[in-house]
LUMFIKOL-344777 format. One record per residue (C-alpha): x, y, z. Coordinates in steps of 0.1 Angstrom, whole numbers, plus 5000, padded with zeros to 4 digits. Example, Ala and Ser with C-alpha at 12.3 -4.5 7.8 and 13.67 -1.06 7.14 Angstrom:
512349555078513749895071
//
This chain:
527152785095529152455083527252245054525551945069527551625057525451375044526151015057526150765028523650535042521050245030518050255041515649905046511849955049510449605066506449645053505249355067506549335105503449455120501249285144498949035121496149095147495949475147493049665138494749985138493050145101495450135076498449925073501650085088503950095058501050285039500950545068505050555059504650585023501350845026500650995057498050905086495350985056496750715035495550905002496750614977493750674950495051024939498750924936497850624917495050804892497351114884500350814880498650734847498251034832494951204842495051574852492851684879494051954908496151864939493351934962491051704940489351414964489351134946488350764956489450414942486350144938486749814933484549524920484549274944482948944957482348904990480948575008479248485036480848285068479448145095478148475110479848725088480848835057484748815045486348985014488048794991491348864973490449104944493148924921491648614917488748784902490248804867487549094859487249104817486449464800483749364788482449234822483449554837481949754807478449544816478349554854479349934856476350054831473949854851474950054877476050414863473250604878474150564912477750634900476650984888475151024923478250984945480951114918481151384897483651204875484150854869487450714856488050334844491450254838491649894846488349654844488849564882490049914896487950234890488050594905486050864916486451244917484151364944483551594973481051394988482651145008486251355013485651265053485350865051488250665069488850355041491150075040492849895015491149585002494949425009494249515046490349405044490949055029490348725041489248905075485449005089484849305068482649475096485349645113487049745079484049925059484050315058483350485090482850855093485451085104484151465113480751425089478151235102476351035076478751025051479450635058475350535059474850725022478150515012476550165027473350265003474950294971476749964979473449784989472249954956474949804935474849484952471249414948471149534909474249264906473049004920471048794889473149014864473548814836477648884834477648674867475548404862477648364829480848364857479048124877478647924851482047874838482647824879483948224889483048394918480648674908481248984911479049104936479849444954482149724953484949814978486350194986489850284994492350494989490250854996492051174996493951464978497051454963497951754990497251535018499651315014502451365036506151315025508351065049512051195054513350905046512150985007513151325007517451195022517450904995518350954954516550624946513950414955514250004954511049714956510949364938507649474926506149834912504949904945507350184950507050274918503950494924505650714949509150744928507250924898505751164919508351254935510651244904513650994915514550664898512850304909514350004902513349614913516949504912519749604933523549574934525949654956527049964938523150084937523250124982524350454989521650684996518850414986515250325001514549984999510449835005510749545012509149175031510349005058508948715040510348725013514148575004515248834983514849065018517648845031519748815004519649195004520249245041523249045037524749275005523849555025525949385059528749345035528949655016529049795058532249595065533949675033533250065041531050115009528250275029528250445061525350305074522350105075519050255081516149985094512650075099510449875105506749875123506249655156502949685174501749875145504450175152507350335131510850225146513750355132517150285140520850315126523150075124527150185119529949915113530949925153527249815158527849475144528449155165532149015163533948675164535448685197535449005221538049155210537649525191540049385159537849035154536149085122532449225122529748985117526348985095523948975124520948765113517649015099514948825121517248855153517649245144513949265137512749075171514749315195
//
């Protein structure tokens, strides 16, 4: 059998082309990165150097602010809370007995992000704060999958924490400084390392690229190089995770098409998520539009938005 010839291609994954009103639990690009279970918590905790088995169930707990709208509750963007280490320590100390009930081990690597090792909540379906923030939380609260009653138990613990934090001195001091109180917790990313499903696109690439650290955890897990800026010479066998709304994305698309025209790469793979469903396409030189109808005419760079709207 002849060895399989590897095409020198560049893969661009557009993370935010999903329908805004989708009620699917889990953002499409999260499922692309991790699989349907979206076990992001164990991946993040292991990247911080914590040791646990591949089968250990890890969950992310974030202190949050939930505010009341006219007829529903809304999760506030966690990045604006700016919780200090002293505030985090005091808030956790007031509810540590509740955490002792829900988890065997608690890790607190950041003031606004805690992790628990727990097998009791392994069957919960959760979504990230990124998906739930700014929206009615009713649909995005944890729910049961195979074992009934787990979500109800989580809500009991959550309610107990909310009552303790309601008039907590830390929150009174925050409000005196015109800051939002930390009045609840959000759970997400539940699962184990063994729950992670690696997409074939990761196996095919040599390095991964994103303008921020969003792919760095996966790169570390797969022992691949992660870069935040990309040059034309680095396109071959690289996977980029980008936002359609970012100007850098348009520049990267233009660079990739020029590399294809210049035969520096053989193909561009586009992965996006229309209607929250993964779509995977290969663009070769002959697929690019040309100036005129003759095959000898020079290829042109198509607009990325046109490619995504097809």
